N, C-alpha and C positions, 0 to 999 in steps of 0.2 A: 293718624299719621299716614302719609302717602306711601303706597307700596312701590312707587317708582323712585329710583335713585337717578336723579338727573345730572347731566353734564352741563355746566353753566359757564365755563370759562375755556379759553383756548388751551390753557395749561393742563386742565383736566383732560381735554380731548387728546392732547398729545401724550399724556400718560398711557392712554389706551391705544391710540394709533400713532406710532412713531412717525416723525417727518418722512416724506417720500425721499427716494433716492434722487440725487442731483439731476440725473438724466431725465427722470420723470417730472420733477418740479420745473425743469427748464425746457420742456419739449414744445411748448406753445410757440407758434410762429405768427407774425403779423400779416402775412400775405400768402396767397395760394402758390403752391408748388405744382409742377406738372403732374405729379402723382395725385394731388388733391383734385385737379381738374379731371383726371381719369376716373377717380372715384365718383365725382358728381355726374359724370357722363354715364356711369353704370347704375347709379342709384335711382330706384323708382319711388322712394319713400323717405319722408323726413318727419321728425317730431319737433314742433316749435314751441318752446317755453317762453312765456311772457309774464310780466307782472305789472299791475296797475300802480299808480302813484301811492295808493294806500297800502300796497303790499299784497293784495289779493292776487292769486296766481292762476294760470291756465296753461295746459299743454294741449296743443292741437295737432292731429296727424294730417299730413298732406301727401297725396300720392298721385302719380301720373306715369306715363311711359318713361322708362329710364332716360335720364338726361333732361328731365323737365326743368331742372334748375339751370338757368342761364348764367354763365360766367360773363360778366360785363367787362371786368378787367382784373388785375391781380388782387384787388381788395374789395370788390363789389360783386354780389350775386343777386339774382332776381328770381322770385318764386311766384308762379301764377296762381290766382284764386279760381276755383271751379265751383259750379253750382253745389250748394250744400243746404244746411238747415238755416242759414242766415243769422245765427246768433252772433257771429262775429266777435266772440269774447276776446280772442287774442288781438284782433284789430283795435277794439276799444282800448285795450291795455296799451298798445303801441302809441296811441294818440296822446296818452298822458305820461308814458315812460318808454322810451325807444329801445331799451336794452332787451335783447333776445338771446336765447340759447338754442342751438339746433343740433340734432343728432341724425346723421344720414346712415341708413341701413342699405345693405345689399343682401338680398335673399340668399341664405346658405352661408353667409360670412358671419363669424362671431365678433370680429372687430368692427369698429364704427368710426366715422369721421365726425368730429365735433367742431362746431363753429360758434363763437360768441361774438356779438357785435351790436350794432345799433340799426334799428329798422325804421323805414318810413313807408307810408302807403302811397302808391303811384296809380293814378287813374288813367293815364295815357302816356305812351312813349313809343318811339319807333320799334323797339324790340318786341312789342306786343305781337307784331306780325310773325315773329319767330316762335310764338307760344301757341299757335293755333293747333288744335287737335280735333280731328273729325269735323272740321269746319267751324269749330267753336273758338272764338277769340276772347280771351279773358277781359273782364271789365275792370279788373283790379290786379295789382301785383305788389308783393312785399319786396322791397329793395333793402338789402342788408349790407351795411358797411362793416367789413370784418375788423374786429379788434384782435382776435386770436383764433388760431386753428390748430388742431392736433388730432392724431389718431389715438383711439382708445382700445385697450386690450379686450380679449374675448372671454374673460372669466365669467361674467354674468350670463352669457349665452351658453357657456359650457355647463354651468351649474343648473340653469333652467332647462337645458336640452331643447331650446326653443325651435331649432330647425330639425329636430329628430321626429319624423312622422310617427314612429311607434309610440311616442308620448302624447300625441295629439288626441284630445277627447272633445271635439266640438259639440257633440250631442249631450255632454254632461250638464249643460245649462239649457234652460228653456229657449225656444226659438226666438229670433228677433221679433217675430209677430207677437209672440206671447209677452215679451218684455214691453213692447209698445202698448199692448192691450192693458197691461198692469199699470204703467206709469204715465203714458203720454196720450193715448187715444182710447180711453175706456168705453166711450160711447159707440165705437165701431165694432162690428162683428169679427170674430176670429177668421171667418171665411174671407171677408174682405181684406183683412190685414195680411193673411197668408198669400192672397192673390197679389197684393201690393208689393210684398217683399219677395215674391218669386224671383229667383236670380235673373232670369232672362228679361223679365219686365223691368225690374229695378235697374238693371244695367243700361236700359234704354234711356234713362234720365241722367247718365253720368256727365254728359256734355250738352 
């Protein structure tokens, strides 16, 4: 007999979690407000959730100087792609299923801006010139047509104390070099990997 007691119906779910307040259930909007534009102008980081046609999922972080997401109009935004590991998991998903979910963070803020919509990959557009950072012009951008947008409360950040420096323990885990040695590049020496991931040297390849 399974030790898990699963929830398998919406009725069961709502026995445990009552329906949200009306103001919460109806807070999603179909287009950007000026306050949403201000949030995007201040945000240097977004999490992008995607799903392939077969249901497999991915969440990819994207970061750049604050304001990196361009507002094209009241219902469209564009996110530049920068050099990375080239797996392109989320982009592969978008090719078969355009639906995306975005969470925009501002460092130190517990609330977030959430956008759900439909995305497409764009390889060239006039606005690419507005996405140049340190002389690097993106070769690809994700354009999102907004279906709904809303602000999310800060309870998760308060519980996790994410922005409280006194809770930070970055050295509790092995270094990035050690993780790479274990899972990705076992043939390379730790000395070479530590040199590769040295912050100053690694930062040189951001653009």
